[in-house]
C-alpha positions in Angstrom: -13.1 -12.2 26.2 -14.9 -14.8 24.0 -12.4 -16.6 21.9 -15.1 -17.7 19.5 -15.4 -14.1 18.4 -11.9 -14.2 16.9 -10.9 -16.6 14.1 -8.4 -14.2 12.4 -7.0 -12.5 15.5 -5.2 -13.5 18.6 -6.6 -11.3 21.5 -5.0 -11.5 24.9 -4.5 -9.5 28.0 -1.0 -8.5 29.2 -1.3 -6.5 32.4 -2.9 -3.1 31.5 -2.7 -3.8 27.7 -5.0 -5.6 25.3 -2.7 -7.2 22.7 -4.4 -7.7 19.3 -2.4 -9.9 16.8 -3.5 -10.1 13.2 -3.2 -13.9 12.6 -3.2 -14.8 8.9 0.5 -15.3 8.4 0.1 -17.4 5.3 -1.4 -14.4 3.4 0.8 -11.9 5.2 -2.0 -10.8 7.5 -4.1 -9.4 4.7 -7.0 -7.3 5.8 -10.0 -9.2 4.7 -13.6 -8.0 5.7 -13.6 -10.7 8.3 -10.4 -9.4 9.9 -11.7 -5.8 9.9 -14.9 -7.0 11.6 -12.9 -8.8 14.3 -10.7 -5.7 14.9 -13.9 -3.8 15.4 -15.0 -6.3 18.1 -11.6 -6.1 19.8 -12.0 -2.3 19.9 -15.4 -2.7 21.6 -13.7 -5.1 24.0 -11.1 -2.5 24.9 -13.7 0.2 25.2 -15.9 -1.8 27.5 -13.2 -2.9 30.0 -11.9 -0.2 32.4 -8.9 -2.3 33.4 -7.6 -2.0 29.7 -5.5 1.1 29.5 -3.9 0.7 26.1 -4.2 -1.5 23.1 -1.3 -3.0 21.1 -1.8 -4.2 17.6 0.8 -6.3 15.8 1.0 -9.0 13.2 1.8 -12.7 13.6 5.0 -14.1 12.1 8.1 -12.2 11.3 7.3 -11.1 7.7 4.2 -8.8 7.9 2.2 -6.6 10.1 -0.4 -6.4 7.3 0.6 -6.5 3.7 -2.6 -4.7 2.6 -6.2 -5.4 1.7 -7.3 -8.8 0.6 -6.7 -8.8 -3.1 -9.2 -11.5 -3.9 -11.9 -9.3 -2.2 -10.8 -6.3 -4.2 -10.9 -8.3 -7.4 -14.5 -9.3 -6.6 -15.7 -5.6 -6.3 -18.0 -5.3 -9.3 -18.9 -1.7 -9.3 -18.0 1.8 -8.2 -20.7 1.6 -5.4 -19.2 -1.6 -4.1 -15.9 0.1 -4.0 -17.3 3.0 -2.0 -19.0 0.7 0.4 -15.7 -1.2 0.9 -13.9 2.0 1.7 -16.6 3.4 3.9 -16.6 0.2 6.0 -12.9 0.6 6.6 -13.2 4.2 7.5 -15.9 3.5 10.1 -13.5 1.2 11.9 -10.5 3.4 11.7 -12.5 6.4 12.9 -13.7 4.2 15.8 -10.1 3.4 16.7 -9.1 7.0 16.6 -12.1 7.9 18.8 -11.3 5.1 21.3 -10.5 6.9 24.6 -7.5 4.6 25.1 -4.3 4.9 23.2 -3.5 2.3 20.5 0.1 1.3 20.0 1.0 -0.1 16.6 3.9 -2.6 16.8 4.8 -2.9 13.1 6.8 -6.1 12.8 7.1 -6.4 9.0 5.4 -5.3 5.8 2.8 -2.5 6.3 1.6 -1.9 2.9 -1.6 -0.4 1.5 -4.3 -1.0 4.0 -1.7 -2.2 6.5 0.1 1.2 6.4 -3.3 2.9 6.7 -4.2 0.7 9.7 -0.9 1.7 11.4 -1.7 5.4 10.8 -4.9 5.1 12.7 -2.7 4.3 15.8 -1.7 6.9 18.4 1.9 5.7 18.6 3.7 3.6 15.9 6.8 1.5 16.8 8.4 -0.4 13.9 10.9 -3.3 13.9 14.1 -2.4 12.0 13.0 -4.9 9.4 9.6 -3.3 8.7 8.7 -1.8 5.4 6.0 0.8 4.6 4.2 1.8 1.4 1.1 2.7 -0.4 1.4 0.6 -3.5 -2.3 0.8 -4.6 -1.5 2.7 -7.8 0.3 -0.4 -9.0 -3.1 -2.1 -9.0 -4.9 0.7 -10.8 -6.6 2.0 -7.6 -6.0 4.7 -5.0 -5.6 4.3 -1.3 -9.0 3.7 0.3 -8.4 3.3 3.9 -7.2 6.8 4.7 -3.9 7.0 2.8 -4.8 10.1 0.8 -5.5 12.3 3.9 -3.7 10.7 7.0 -0.4 10.3 5.2 -0.1 13.9 4.1 -0.9 15.0 7.7 1.9 12.9 9.0 4.7 13.3 6.4 3.6 16.4 4.3 2.1 16.7 0.9 5.1 16.2 -1.2 6.4 13.0 0.5 2.9 11.7 0.6 2.5 12.3 -3.2 5.9 10.5 -3.8 4.7 7.5 -1.8 1.3 7.3 -3.4 2.2 8.1 -7.0 5.4 5.9 -7.2 3.9 3.1 -5.1 7.3 2.1 -3.8 8.2 0.8 -0.3 10.3 2.7 2.3 12.3 1.1 5.1 11.7 1.7 8.8 14.6 4.2 9.1 13.1 6.3 6.3 9.7 6.1 7.8 11.1 7.4 11.0 13.0 10.2 9.3 9.9 11.5 7.5 7.7 11.4 10.7 5.6 8.4 9.8 6.6 6.4 12.9 7.7 7.2 16.3 10.7 4.8 16.8 12.6 2.0 15.2 13.3 -0.9 17.4 15.3 -4.1 16.9 12.8 -6.8 15.8 13.5 -8.9 18.9 12.7 -6.1 21.2 9.6 -4.7 19.4 6.9 -6.1 21.7 8.9 -5.5 24.8 9.1 -1.8 23.8 5.3 -1.7 23.1 4.6 -3.2 26.4 6.9 -0.7 28.1 5.0 2.2 26.5 1.6 0.7 27.4 2.8 0.4 31.0 3.9 4.1 31.1 0.5 5.1 29.7 -1.2 2.9 32.3 0.6 4.9 35.1 -1.1 8.1 33.9 -4.7 9.3 34.6 -7.0 7.5 32.2 -9.3 10.5 32.2 -6.5 12.7 31.1 -5.3 10.3 28.5 -8.7 10.3 26.9 -8.7 14.1 26.9 -5.3 14.2 25.3 -6.5 12.0 22.5 -9.6 14.1 21.9 -7.8 17.4 22.0 -5.1 16.3 19.5 -7.3 14.5 17.1 -10.0 17.1 17.1 -7.6 20.0 17.0 -6.0 18.6 13.8 -9.3 18.8 12.0 -10.0 22.6 12.6 -8.2 25.9 12.3 -5.8 27.1 15.0 -8.3 29.5 16.7 -10.9 26.7 16.9 -8.3 24.2 18.2 -7.4 26.7 20.9 -11.0 26.8 21.9 -11.2 23.0 22.1 -8.0 22.8 24.1 -9.3 25.3 26.6 -12.5 23.3 27.1 -10.6 20.0 27.5 -8.0 21.7 29.8 -10.8 22.9 32.0 -12.4 19.5 32.0 -9.0 18.1 33.2 -8.7 20.7 35.9 -12.1 19.7 37.2 -11.1 16.0 37.7 -10.1 14.3 41.0 -7.1 13.1 39.2 -5.8 16.7 38.6 -6.2 17.4 42.3 -4.3 14.1 43.1 -1.6 14.9 40.5 -0.8 18.3 41.8 -1.0 17.3 45.4 1.4 14.4 44.7 3.8 16.7 43.0 3.8 19.1 45.9 4.1 16.3 48.4 7.0 14.7 46.4 5.3 11.3 46.0 3.9 9.2 43.1 0.2 10.0 42.2 -2.5 7.5 42.6 -4.9 8.2 39.8 -8.5 6.9 40.0 -9.7 7.9 36.5 -12.2 10.3 38.0 
């Protein structure tokens, strides 16, 4: 890891996990272009290191995960084309995160608003501190969500609840976010990172080849009809059956021992 690559993030290894901390606490970890560029580099770092088995993304300080896009940068957008480019750049990063073969655990430690909520939704698992707050308040600025809020949010919470959040632009607390299916679990703030590391450790004990196939099957299956999703699942199931890890996993079960997965 080259520290000079990161001026707005803290990037560190913790066992099998790469921990990425948004580090602009004075502006509530706002997602500037520079921050998004550095997250892109961190994703590449995780992708290129076989010893990284999961990524944890969180925010510095105790107030915000990411309170949204950088408003000064939004103010500077001077045309519809500039707005489209801004949105496309973010989408490229979030799709890259979704396509990463390694799970991304979002540890939401505070406000996750606008682009911050959209960043969280690009994760595979979302943990939230009991003090966290979520929302898509873009409508209050005269814009709409531009980092995935209009299509990822309805997929997670349903059309009506998504419409409520996007049209009213109000925040919800972590307990409500859990109730509607936006996040996996609410955790006391003091134990948030411990829980994220625990989940990363559990994922690291699985076959990395199978973990990658699970991500592909779920994410690709969500984008097609049920019959096509069944076909994708059959292909990826077959791919898993053909791995050394499947043979090791079934043998370990029959021999009543823990499997030793190789990733092959």
